[in-house]
C-alpha positions in Angstrom: -0.2 0.3 0.1 1.5 3.3 -1.2 -0.8 6.4 0.7 -1.5 9.2 -2.0 -3.6 12.7 -0.6 -6.3 13.5 -3.0 -6.5 16.8 -4.6 -7.6 19.5 -2.0 -6.5 23.3 -0.9 -4.4 23.5 2.3 -3.0 26.4 3.8 -0.8 27.3 6.9 -1.9 29.9 9.5 0.4 30.1 12.3 0.7 27.0 13.8 -2.2 25.4 12.3 -2.9 23.8 8.9 -5.9 23.8 7.2 -7.4 21.5 4.5 -10.5 21.8 2.7 -11.5 18.8 0.0 -15.0 19.6 0.4 -16.5 22.9 0.7 -18.8 21.3 3.6 -16.0 19.9 5.7 -12.8 21.8 7.0 -9.8 19.8 8.7 -7.8 22.0 11.2 -4.5 20.1 12.3 -2.1 22.0 15.0 1.6 21.6 13.1 4.0 23.8 15.4 7.0 22.0 14.0 5.9 21.3 10.1 6.1 17.3 10.3 2.4 17.4 9.3 3.2 19.6 6.4 5.8 17.2 5.5 3.9 14.3 5.7 1.1 15.7 3.7 3.9 16.7 1.0 5.1 13.5 0.8 1.2 12.2 0.5 0.7 14.6 -2.1 3.5 13.3 -4.2 2.9 9.7 -3.2 4.9 6.3 -4.0 6.0 5.6 -0.7 4.9 3.1 1.9 4.1 3.7 5.7 7.6 2.4 6.1 9.2 4.5 3.3 7.2 7.5 5.0 8.6 7.5 8.3 12.0 6.8 7.4 12.3 10.3 5.5 10.2 12.0 8.6 12.6 10.3 10.9 9.4 9.1 12.9 8.5 5.7 14.5 6.4 3.6 11.7 3.5 3.7 14.3 3.4 7.1 14.3 3.5 7.5 10.5 0.4 4.8 10.5 -1.8 6.1 13.0 -1.5 9.9 10.9 -2.3 7.7 8.0 -5.2 5.7 9.4 -6.6 9.4 10.7 -6.2 11.0 7.6 -7.9 8.1 5.6 -10.8 8.3 8.0 -11.5 11.8 6.8 -11.5 10.1 3.5 -8.5 12.0 2.4 -6.4 8.8 1.1 -6.6 6.5 -1.4 -4.0 3.9 -2.5 -1.5 4.8 -4.8 -1.3 1.2 -6.1 -5.0 1.0 -7.0 -4.6 4.3 -8.9 -3.4 4.6 -12.6 -4.1 1.1 -13.9 -6.8 2.8 -16.5 -5.8 2.7 -19.9 -5.8 6.2 -21.4 -9.0 6.0 -23.5 -10.5 4.6 -20.4 -9.3 7.4 -18.2 -10.5 9.7 -20.1 -13.9 8.4 -21.0 -14.6 8.1 -17.2 -12.7 11.4 -16.1 -15.9 12.9 -15.0 -16.9 9.6 -13.0 -13.5 9.1 -11.3 -13.8 12.7 -10.2 -16.9 11.9 -8.2 -15.5 8.5 -7.3 -12.6 10.0 -5.8 -14.8 11.7 -2.8 -15.8 8.3 -1.6 -12.4 6.5 -2.3 -10.6 5.1 0.8 -7.2 3.2 1.3 -9.3 -0.2 0.8 -11.2 0.7 -2.3 -10.0 3.6 -4.7 -12.1 5.5 -6.9 -10.6 3.1 -9.8 -11.9 0.4 -8.1 -15.4 1.8 -7.9 -15.3 2.4 -12.0 -14.0 -1.4 -12.5 -17.1 -2.4 -10.0 -19.4 -0.9 -12.4 -17.7 -2.4 -15.5 -18.3 -5.6 -14.1 -21.7 -4.7 -13.1 -25.4 -6.5 -14.5 -28.3 -4.4 -14.6 -32.2 -6.1 -15.8 -33.9 -3.0 -16.9 -38.0 -3.8 -17.4 -39.4 -1.5 -19.9 -37.3 1.2 -21.4 -40.5 4.0 -22.0 -40.9 7.1 -19.4 -38.8 6.2 -16.6 -36.2 4.2 -17.7 -35.7 5.7 -21.2 -34.3 8.4 -18.6 -32.6 6.0 -16.2 -30.7 3.8 -19.2 -28.8 7.3 -20.2 -27.7 7.8 -16.8 -26.6 3.8 -16.6 -24.9 4.3 -19.9 -23.0 7.4 -18.9 -21.6 5.6 -15.4 -20.3 3.0 -17.5 -22.3 -0.1 -16.0 -21.0 -3.0 -18.3 -24.1 -5.0 -18.8 -27.5 -4.3 -19.5 -30.6 -6.5 -20.6 -33.4 -4.5 -21.5 -36.9 -5.6 -21.7 -39.6 -4.0 -23.1 -42.9 -5.1 -25.4 -44.0 -1.9 -27.3 -43.5 -0.1 -30.3 -42.4 3.4 -30.9 -45.3 5.7 -30.5 -45.8 9.4 -31.0 -46.9 10.1 -28.2 -43.9 9.0 -26.3 -41.9 11.6 -27.5 -43.0 13.9 -24.6 -40.3 12.0 -21.9 -38.8 9.6 -24.2 -35.3 10.7 -25.3 -34.1 7.5 -26.8 -35.9 7.6 -29.4 -36.1 9.8 -32.7 -38.9 10.4 -35.1 -37.9 7.7 -37.8 -38.0 5.1 -35.1 -42.0 5.8 -35.4 -43.6 1.9 -35.7 -40.2 0.0 -34.4 -39.7 -2.1 -31.5 -39.0 -0.2 -28.6 -36.3 -2.7 -26.9 -34.3 -2.5 -30.2 -33.7 1.0 -30.8 -32.9 1.7 -27.3 -29.9 -1.3 -27.1 -29.2 0.4 -30.5 -29.0 4.1 -28.5 -26.8 2.1 -26.1 -24.4 0.2 -28.5 -24.1 3.8 -30.4 -23.3 5.6 -27.3 -20.3 3.0 -25.7 -19.9 -0.3 -27.8 -18.2 -1.3 -24.8 -20.8 -1.9 -23.0 -22.9 -5.4 -23.6 -26.3 -5.2 -24.3 -29.0 -7.8 -24.3 -33.0 -7.7 -25.2 -36.1 -9.2 -24.6 -39.3 -8.4 -26.8 -41.8 -9.6 -24.5 -44.0 -8.4 -21.9 -44.4 -9.8 -18.8 -47.7 -12.1 -18.2 -47.0 -13.8 -15.0 -45.0 -14.2 -12.2 -43.3 -17.3 -12.8 -42.4 -15.7 -16.2 -40.8 -12.9 -14.6 -38.6 -15.1 -11.8 -37.6 -17.4 -14.6 -36.3 -14.2 -16.4 -34.3 -13.0 -13.4 -33.1 -16.2 -12.4 -31.9 -17.0 -15.9 -30.0 -13.3 -16.4 -28.6 -12.9 -12.9 -28.3 -9.1 -12.4 -27.0 -7.5 -9.9 -30.0 -5.1 -9.6 -33.2 -5.2 -11.5 -34.7 -1.6 -12.5 -38.1 -1.7 -13.1 -40.3 0.8 -15.0 -43.4 -1.2 -15.7 -46.7 -1.2 -14.6 -49.0 -3.6 -16.2 -50.4 -5.6 -15.3 -51.7 -4.2 -12.0 -49.4 -6.9 -9.8 -46.5 -6.4 -11.4 -44.4 -4.5 -8.7 -45.2 -7.6 -6.3 -44.2 -10.2 -9.1 -41.0 -8.4 -9.6 -40.6 -8.3 -5.4 -41.1 -11.6 -4.9 -38.4 -12.8 -7.6 -36.1 -10.2 -6.5 -36.3 -11.4 -3.1 -36.5 -15.1 -3.7 -33.0 -14.5 -6.1 -31.5 -11.8 -3.7 -31.4 -9.4 -6.3 -32.2 -5.4 -5.1 -35.3 -4.2 -7.0 -35.3 -0.2 -8.1 -38.9 1.2 -8.4 -40.1 4.7 -9.7 -43.9 5.5 -10.6 -46.2 8.9 -10.8 -49.5 9.0 -9.1 -50.8 12.5 -11.6 -48.7 15.0 -9.3 -46.8 13.1 -7.0 -43.7 10.5 -7.9 -42.1 7.9 -6.0 -39.0 5.8 -5.9 -38.2 3.3 -3.6 -36.0 0.0 -3.4 -36.1 -3.2 -1.9 -32.7 -4.7 0.1 -33.4 -8.1 0.1 -32.9 -9.7 3.4 -32.2 -6.3 4.9 -35.2 -3.8 4.2 -38.7 -4.4 4.5 -40.0 -5.9 0.9 -43.4 -4.3 -1.2 -45.3 -7.4 0.0 -44.6 -6.1 3.3 -46.8 -3.5 2.7 -50.3 -4.4 3.6 -53.6 -3.1 2.5 -55.5 -1.3 5.6 -57.5 -3.0 7.5 -60.3 -0.2 7.5 -62.0 -0.2 4.3 -62.9 3.4 4.7 -58.9 4.7 4.7 -59.3 7.9 2.3 -56.2 7.4 0.7 -56.6 4.1 -0.1 -60.6 4.7 -0.9 -59.4 7.3 -3.5 -56.2 4.8 -4.7 -58.9 1.7 -5.5 -60.9 4.7 -7.5 -58.1 5.6 -9.4 -56.8 2.2 -10.2 -60.4 1.2 -11.6 -60.2 4.5 -13.6 -58.8 6.0 -16.7 -55.4 6.3 -16.3 -54.2 8.8 -19.0 -49.9 8.8 -18.6 -48.9 12.6 -17.4 -45.4 12.0 -17.1 -43.9 14.7 -19.2 -40.3 15.2 -19.7 -39.0 16.8 -16.2 -40.8 14.4 -14.5 -39.4 11.3 -16.1 -36.2 12.9 -16.4 -36.1 13.8 -12.3 -37.6 9.8 -11.4 -35.2 8.9 -13.7 -31.9 10.3 -12.1 -33.1 9.4 -8.3 -33.7 5.8 -9.8 -30.1 5.7 -11.4 -28.7 6.9 -8.0 -30.3 4.3 -6.0 -29.0 1.8 -9.0 -25.5 3.1 -8.3 -25.6 3.1 -4.7 -26.4 -0.9 -4.9 -23.7 -1.7 -7.7 -21.0 0.5 -5.6 -21.7 0.9 -2.2 -20.3 4.2 -2.4 -23.5 4.9 0.1 -25.8 2.7 1.8 -29.4 2.5 -0.5 -31.5 5.6 0.0 -34.7 4.4 -0.3 -34.5 0.9 0.6 -38.2 0.5 2.1 -37.8 4.5 2.7 -39.9 5.4 -0.3 -39.1 9.3 -1.7 -42.2 11.2 -2.6 -41.8 14.3 -4.8 -44.3 16.6 -5.2 -44.8 17.7 -8.6 -47.7 20.6 -7.8 -45.7 22.0 -5.0 -42.2 23.0 -5.9 -40.8 19.2 -6.4 -40.5 19.0 -2.8 -39.4 15.9 -1.3 -40.8 14.1 1.8 -40.5 10.6 2.9 -42.4 7.4 4.1 -41.5 4.3 5.4 -42.1 0.7 5.3 -42.1 -1.4 8.4 -40.6 -5.3 7.6 -42.9 -7.9 8.6 -41.2 -10.8 10.6 -44.4 -12.8 9.0 -44.0 -11.6 5.3 -44.5 -14.9 2.8 -42.3 -13.3 0.9 -39.2 -12.0 2.9 -39.9 -12.9 6.4 -37.7 -16.2 6.3 -34.8 -14.2 4.8 
C-alpha cells in the first residue's frame, strides 16, 4: 500500500494547517514544527509505503501509521497502488466519473476500484419507456458494463414528450431494439441484450431474473396491476435488489427493496379499515382511466433518482437511500420531497424467512 493524498486545498495559518477537500467540511491540524506539512507533501507526491514515509520523516512507523489512518478516516487518502491502472482512453472517457468517485475513495477502495465494479455490473431494466428511457442513459454514462433490456411496445408519437432515446424515424419500430441501438452507439463497450416481450406471470418473471442473474433490477413497468409484487417476489427469492419509480398524477415516488435487509413490497399490507380515505382514493384511481401524465422533467427527475439508487447498490459508495423508505416528490408543490417508511413484517410470506 502506498497512500496518496487526494487533490485538496490547504494553507498554513500560524501553527495550524487548514485542509479543505469538500467546501462543506474543513479539517484543522495543529502543526507547530511543520512535520504534518512535510507528511502531506510526501503523501501528495505519492509512491511511498508507510515505512518509507516514516524513514523520510525520521518518525516511528507507528506514529506515521496512526496519522495515515486518521487521514483515511477523513476520506482524504487513496491507495496509489490502485490508481493509474486504467488505459488513457478509459481514463479520459470516465474522467468525471472518476472525479466523483474520488470523493468516496479510501485506502481500501480507490475511485478506479469503484469504476471497475461498475464495468463488471449487470442491470436488468424492465421497460424502456418513460422512466427507464431516462434511467438507461445515466447507467450508460456511469459505465455499467452490461444491460438486459425488456419491453414489448413499439415507438409511438405519444412517447416523445418524455422518452428521448427515440427519434421520429423510429415510430413503429420495436422499442427495446432501438433502446439497445442507442446504448451501443453511445458506448460500444457496453454489452446489451434485449428481451422483446411483456411480463404475463410471476413465474415468467422469476425465470427471467434467475436466468439473467443481474446485480440490480430497475423496473419501470406498471402493467399488469400486480407487477410490482411479482418483481418483488422474484428479486427477494434470488437475492437481487429492486429499484422502482412511478407517478401518481402530481406526485412521484422512488423506492427500492434490499432483500434480507429492508422491508419488501409485500410487507406493506392493505389497511384493515376499508374506509381509509387515501386507500379508497387509490382504489378508485386504479379502477378508472389512467392517461400517462409523465412529461419530460417528471420522467427525467424520477429516472435520475432511480439511477442514483442503482448506483448505490452497484458500488456501495453509500448505503441505499430508498430501501423500504420511499421518496415522495410533489410535482404540484415545487418538487418538494418527503419520506415514508415501510415496516418489515417478520411474518411476510415473501421475505419473512430471509
